[in-house]
N, C-alpha and C positions, 0 to 999 in steps of 0.2 A: 607589194606594201613592203614586204621587210627590207627591199633595196634602198627603198625610197627611208624609211624611216634609220638606216644603217647610214645614208649619204647625210640625212639631216645632222646625226651623231657626228659623225664627222666633221661637218661644217663648222658646226659650234665647239669643235677643238682650238678652232682660230681666234676665237674671242675668249677673251684668259680672265669675262668676269665672272663671279658667282653664281651669277643666277643662269652662264651658257653651264656650268659645270651640274647644275639643279635640273635643267632643262634635258642634261643627257642622261643622267640619271634616269628620271622620270619616263624617260624615252626608252631606255633599257627596259626598265619595269614593264613597263605597257608592252613591249615588244616579248619578253619573256613570257608575260601571261596569254598573250595571243598563240605565242608558238606552241608552246604546253597545253593548251587548250582547245589547238585546232590541227594544225598540220603534225605536232610530236606524236602524239599517241596512233591514226593513221601508220605510221610505217609499223608497229606491231603487229596489227592485223592484215598489212598489205603483205609483207615480205612472208607470212605464213599461207599466204595463197596465191602466188605468185608461179610456186613450184610445181610441180605435177607433184600426184602422190608419191611416187615411188624416190623423190627428188627431194620432196619437202623439209626432212629432217636434217638433210647436208644444204639445203638452201638457208635455211635458219640457223645452223652454226656458219655457215660461212656470215652471213649477214651480221652473227653477232660477233666473229673474230673480226672482222671489216671495222665492224662498230668502234669496240674494244680499243684496238689499235689506235684509231681517231681520236678517244678518249686520252690513251696514253701523248699523243703528239700535242694535241690541245693543252693538254695537263703540263706538257715544259715549256710551247712557244707562248702559250697567252700569258704566266708569269712575268716573262722578259720581256713581252710589249708594255702590259703595264706599268713594271717596273722604273722608276726614277733612275735608279743607277744603274738599269740595264739598256732598251732600247727606248724607255721613255716614250712610247708612242699614244699615251694616254688615249683619248677620246678618239686621236687619228687611226688605232687601229680598226675602226671600224670600215676604213674603206678596204682596209686586208679583206675583211669578211665579206664585203661587197664584191669586191674581185672573184672571191672564193665563192658565191652565189650566183653570179652572172654565167662564170664558168659553168659549173651543178645544171643550173638550166639549159644552157644552150648547147 
């Protein structure tokens, strides 16, 4: 469902009306709420249960390191995607995240 919503948001980028901007914003808020109330918190409990007893601390540490590295990368790239004086993708940046999610699921 996240891919479908992101595809709709990316498709709305090709329409320059104010309503499409509002629609993309509302869909992003809904997507954020759905992710943070369903899939997002599962990662924290799942990671602590994946490793065996001996490897649990190392598994959690490595997963937190990977999470923070991805936050740093997204913190650098996403503002450039959205900024009008940089890449100026706007809502079209949803296509980037759709491709990343599709790769992640496959």
